[in-house]
N, C-alpha and C positions, 0 to 999 in steps of 0.2 A: 758484849761488844768485843771484837777482836782487839788484841794488843797492837798489832800492826796491820795496816791495809795499804797495799800498793795498787794504784789505779793507772793502768795504761802508761807505764813509765817508758820514756825514750831518753837516751843520752847519746847525742852525736857530737863528735869533736870536729872542728873545722868551721870555715866561714859559711854563713847561710844555713846553719844547722836546722833552724825551724823549717826552712824550705825542704830540707832533706827528710824531715818527719812527714811532711805532706806527700812527698814522692813515695815514701815507704807505705803510707796509708793508701796510696793509689795503686800499689802493687809493684813498685820498683824493687829490685833485689839489692842486697848490700854490695854486690860487685859493681853495679852501676854507680852507686854513691861513692865508692872508693875511687873510681875513675874521675869523679868530679871533685876529689880532694876532701871528701867527708869520711869520717870513720864512725860507723854505727857500733857503739859499744853495748848498748842495751836497746832492745826493740820490743815495744808493746808488752811490757812485763806487768802482769797483774796477779796478785795472790794475797792471801790474808794469813796471819799467824795468830792462833788462838792463845789466850792467856795460859801460861804454864806448859806450853808446848816447846819441844825442841824441833825447830824447822831448819832443815839443812838445804842450802843451795849448793848444788854440786855441778862442776863442769871442768873441762880441761883448761889449760892456760889460754887466755884470749877469748874465753866464752862470755865474758862480761860480768862474772859473779862479783869480783871485787869492786867494780864500778857500781854495781847494784847496791851493795852494802853501804857504799859511801853516799848514795842518794838517800838511803834509809836514815842515816844519822845527820844528813844535811851538809856533808862536806862537799858534795857535788850537787848543784841545783839541776833538776831534770830539764832537758830540752822541752819536754812535754809530759803531761801527767802530774800526779801528785801523790804524796805519802801522808797517811794519817796515823797518829800514835794515840791510842785510846780516844779516837774520835776527833782529835785536834789536828788541824791541817799543818803539818810540819813544813811543807813546801812553801806555804804562804806566810809562815811565821816571821815576825821581825827579828832582828839580830838579838834583841833582849829576850824575846820569847824562846828563840832557838837555844840560846845558852841555858835558859831555865830548863827546857826539856832535856837537854843533855845532862845537866846536873842532877835532876830529880827523877828522870824516867829511863835514861839510857846510859849504859856503861859499855866501854869498848875493851876487848882483849886482843892485843895485836900479835902478829906472827913472831916478831923479833923482840918481844918482852917490853921494850920501851921503858926500861928502869933508869932511875937516876943513879949513876955509879958512886956518887959521893954521899948518898943518903943510905941509912940503914934499911934493912928489910922492913922493919916496922914503919919507918917514915915513908918508904915507898908505898906500902900498903895504905897508909893514911893520906896519901896525897890528894885523892879525890875529895875526901872530907875537908881537907884544908881549903880547897878551892870553893867548897860550899860554905865556908865560914864557920865550921863546927869548931868548938873550943878544943884546946890542946888535950886535956884529960879525956874528954869524950871521944875524940877521934883516935887517940892511942888505945883506948879500951876497945872500941869497935874494930880497929885494925888488928889488934891482938886476937880478938875472937875470930876474925876472918882468916888469920894465919893458922889458927888451930883447925878450923874447918878445912883448910887447904892442905893440911898435913905438914905444917911448918912449925910446930911447937918447938920452942927452944932456939929458934933462929932469929928472934927479933932484933938483936943488936949486931948481927953480921952484915957485911957489905955484899952487894950482888956478886962481886968478883970471887967471893968465897963459896958461891953456890954452883951447882951443876946446872946445865941447861934446863933440865926438867924442873929443878927447884926454882929457877928464875921464872919459869912460866907459871909456876904455882903462886909466886908473888904477884904476877900480873893478874891472875885469877882472884887472889885475895883482895887486891886493890878494887876490882870490880865488885866483889861481894861486900866489902866494907862500905862502899858508897850506897849500898842497899837500894839500888834502882830496880824498877820492875823488869827491865829488859836488858839482856846481855847480848851484845853483838860481838861475834868472834870470827875474825878474818884469818883463816888458815892458822889458827892459834897453835896447833900441835904439829904442823908440817915440818918444823925445823928440828924436831926431837927424834931421837933414836927409836926404832920400832917398839922395844919393850917399854920404854918410858912413855911413849905415845899411848900404848895400850893402857898403861896405868892411869894416865891423865884422862883418857876416855871413861874409864871406870869411875874416876873421881867426879867427873862432870855429871855423869848419869846419877850417881849417888847424891850429889849436892842438889841437882834439879828435883829429884824425888823428895828431898828433905825440905827444900826452900820454896819450891814451886815457881822458880823464875821462868820467864819467857826467854828463850834463847834462839837467836838467828845465827846459824853456824855456817861458815863458808869453808868449802874444802874441794880439792881436786881428786881426792881419794875415795873411790866408790866403796871400798871396804869400810872406811870410817863413816861415810854417810849411812850405809846400811846398818851399821852397828849402833849409832847413837840417835838417829833421826826418828822422831815420831812420824814425820812426813818429809819427803824429799822433793825438791824442785830440780829437775834435770835441765841444764842450759846448754845450748849449742849456738854459736855464732850470734850471741846477744839475745836469743829468744829462749823462753821457757818452753820446752817441748813436752814435758809431762810433770805433773804433780801427783804424788800418791805415797802410800806407805811403801816400805821396802818390799813387802809381800805383793802389793799391787803392781809395782814396777817389774818385779821378777816374773810374775805369772801373767801379766797383761800389758806388755810393753806397747807404748803408743805408736811406735814406728820401727822401721828396720834399724835406725841408728841406736835407739835405746836397746833393742833386742840384741844387737851385736855388742853393745857396751856391757851388758849384764851377762853375756853368754858364759863367761868364765867364773862367775860368782858361785861359790859353794852354797847351794840352796839349803843344805842341812844346817848351816850356821845362821840363816836369816829367817827362813820360814819356821812356823811354830806348830805345836800340837793341834791348834785350832784349824790348821790347814789340812790335816790328814784325818782328824777324828771323825767318826760317824756316829749316828744315834745307835744305841744298843739294839740288837735284834729284838730283845725283850728284856724287861726287868721285872722283878718280883717286889711286891710290897711286903714289908716285914710282917704284916698281919695275915698274909696268905699262908696256906698250909702246904705240906709236901705233895698232896695230890695235884694241886694247881701247878706247882713247880714241875712235877713230873710230866704233866700234860703239855705244858709250854715247851719244855726241852725236847720232847718227842716230836711235837709239831714243827719246831724250828730246826731240829736235828743239830742241837748244840749240846756239848757235854757239861756246861756250867752256866750259871746265871748270877748276875749281881743282884743283891737285895738292898732296897732303899727304904728309908722311913717315909712317913707321909709328907715330910718337907723335902724329900729327895736326897737327904744326906745318906752317904754310903754306909751301910751296916756290915757288909761282908759279901760272901758269895756261897752258893751251894752247888754241889756236883750231882750229876744224874745218878751215880751209884749210891750216894748218901740218901737222896730222897727216895730212890727206888726201894731201898732196904728199910725205910722208916715211914711207909705210907700211912701207918696207923697213928702217927703222932699228931697232936692237935695243931702245932705251929712249927715254925722253922728255927726257933731260938736255939735249940740244942744242936742243930745241924749246920749253923753258920760257921764259916771259916773266915777269920779276919783277912782283909786284903793287905798284903805286905806294903809297908810304907814306900818301899822302893818301887812298887808297881803303880803308884799314884803320882800324877803330875798335874801342873796347872796348864791352862790353855796357852799361856805365853812361853812355855818351855820350848826351846829350840829343838829341832829334830835331831841335831847332833847329840843332844842330851837324852834322847829316848832310847839309845842303844842299850844302856845299862838296865833300865826298867824292863825292856823287852827281853833281856836275858833272864830276868827274875820271874817273869810271868808271860804266858802265851797271849794275854790281853791286858793292855794298860788302861787304867781308869783315869779319865780326865775330870778334875774337880775344880769348882769355883772357889772363891774365898770363904764361902760358908760350908765347904766340904760337900757340896751337892754334886751329884753325878751329872755332867753335861755332855759327855761323849765317851767313846771307847776307841782304842787303837789296837786291833789284833796284830799279832806279830807278822802274820802273812801280809797284812795290809801295809805295814811299815816297809816291808821288803819290796812290795809292789811299787810303792811310792818312790823308793830309792832307785828302782829300775827305771821308772818314768823320768826321774831327774837326770839320770845318766844319758838317756836318749835325748832329752831336751838339750843338754850341754853339747852332745854330739851334733845336733842339728842347729845349734846356735839359736834355739827358740826357747819355749817354755811349756810346762804342762804339769800333770799331777795324776793321781789315781786314788782309788778308794773302794771300799767294799766291806762286806761282812764275812767273817770266817766261821763257818759252821762247825768245823772239826777241830780247829786249833785254839779256840778260846771262847770268849763270850760275845764279842762283837767286831767293829771295823773302823778305817781312817784314810787321809790324803795330803800332801804338800811340803818344802824346806830350802840352806845356804853354805860355802867352802872357805876361801880365805877372806870372806867378808868380815871376819873378825880378827884376822891375823895381821892387823896393820902394824 
């Protein structure tokens, strides 16, 4: 069951808002409704957020994203449509049920911290627990633990005025964590922070989400931030969701010209990953095969080296054509194996910007999964080809990629990557 489901949400401000929904459903545009004194803030928004996912709603000012998140936590009743939280209809909930959902299921982190200036950092972090009726000792213990997770060890007894902006935002995050709800709603939570502090908070959020498995709905106007932290991103324009997808999907397959232009300046090397450019090896050897088989395969495929894997496809090393050619009489490859340098192995989620170092170490990068099994390769020449393709994409305000196998420069091939998408 998804943690959050939004079904055909509309929010119009003005008289006869429901009539405005009917007109929109019949094909009227938002300009017509504005002439009639109606302001369509959200138009026919549908999406689901899976448990443990960071789902980012991204749009410029006036796109409807903040109105959308206020419908998700019940602050704004939809003009039409409904919201479900773990299968429970939040839109139809009574006041008592809605308050219970907010206490037990949903916490909010605001843009401007929303701290009580006269309360200590610890008491601010414990406030949500206080509203839940948790005893003093228990809430102070949980708040203290949340402050430690948020990087505020030792600041329990200080007042908010003694903290920097970034530290105050950490208190807001700690308050949400202390409440131990399943869902965190974050409305432009980092937008008031300086760029370096903002980057640090993004790192902290990703780390906490991986550790705690919270479901996070994150609102931002910053595409770089959305690309960096989001498992999936919903792009909004004029109240409508125009595309939902991973950062990679939005970069490589924009739904329309608006999205394509929006992402045109994104540095793909900081968003796209090794999985985008890796290719299957031209050929691999089993560790049980001998030099004669290796020699034959390398001559057939005109490659100077080959990766060697075990029966479970874990990477054992590589052999070169000269080594096997000079040792055809040996029974197996064990004595001819050269270990693959650790620097020349990466995971599939390594960003392309982080592949340049490994490419300098080896003519072909091995892409491994969590069990150290070989899942793909990235020849140096393929990486360079991909970068050239991205440069052309940016020049044309579009998207693209490249890939292939390099016979003379390594063992195999690759394709795909992002720029200031991380330099928030």
